[in-house]
C-alpha positions, 0 to 999 in steps of 0.5 A: 336850689329848690330849698333856696327858692323856698327860703326866699319865698318865705323870707319875702312873705315874712317881710310883707307880713311885717310891713303890713303889721307895721302899717296898721294904725293904732287907735288912740296913738296914730289916730283918734275918733271924733267925739261927735262925728260930722256929716260929709259935705258931699253925700255918697262920697268919702271925705278927707279934710286937711286943716292947715295954716299958710304960716305953718312950717309943718304944713309946708313940709308935708305939702308936696306929699299931700299935693301928689296924693290929692292928684291921684284920688279915686272918684269916691273921695272928696278932698278939701282944705280948710284954713284954720281960724282961732280967735285972738290970732290976728297973725292967722286971721290975716292969712285966712283972709287971703284963703277966703278971697282965693276960695271965693274966686274958686282959685284956692286950690290952684294957688295953694302951693304958690301962697305957701312958697311965698310965705314959707320959702320966700318970706313974702309978708302977704299979710301986708297990703303992699307985698300982697298987691305985688304978689297978686300982680306977679301971679296975674290974679284979678285984684278987683275980684280978689279985694271983693272977697278979701275986704268985703262983707262976704270976707267977714262971713267966710272968716266966721265960718272958718272959725266955726269949722275949726271949733266944730272939728276941735282942731287944736293944731295943724296940719290935722286931717279929718277922715270921713267926719269920724277919724282924726290923724296928723303928722304929730300923731304919726311922729313923721312929716312925710308921705306917712300921713297920706298912707295913714289917711288911705288906711282910714279910708279903706277902713271906711270902705269896708264898713260901708260894704257891710251895711 
């Protein structure tokens, strides 16, 4: 019986070790380093940025996993979403205008899932004025405040900032995650569109914590 118990312990230990080995990310394949590291937004905190697009089906697929992960973040991590903005893409710019308007109201995080459900699941064309106004009413969003951030001068400035950030972080596809201004990973690099992405981000955060402790 003792031998059987010992064999069980060895087997479990082996499985755990194999799992740990499998979890280790491979640089150059599952993540890369940014050519030029970027400063974090909140000094003293680790940072995770998700570049996304409301119209991206891949972003929508991982949204439940990212949302659940974001709700349990430790206090030392600052997470922010940035809507991608590429020049010459009016289809993306129209969605980015919606993002900056909600962001100006401090409501972008609150309505993140609602917007993506409307665009991806319900096929509501929020890039057109009529459907957008109807959607705003259903959500109970103050349309006057929304329009200030959507069509005013501040909207143009905010869109330019999104374009610059997209360029600065060399974002060539979405969803894409930047960890602490140094590491880049994505579902495409990992080959999976599930909770694997948040596991990868957590591993890179852990890697950063170890480096900070050594300083």
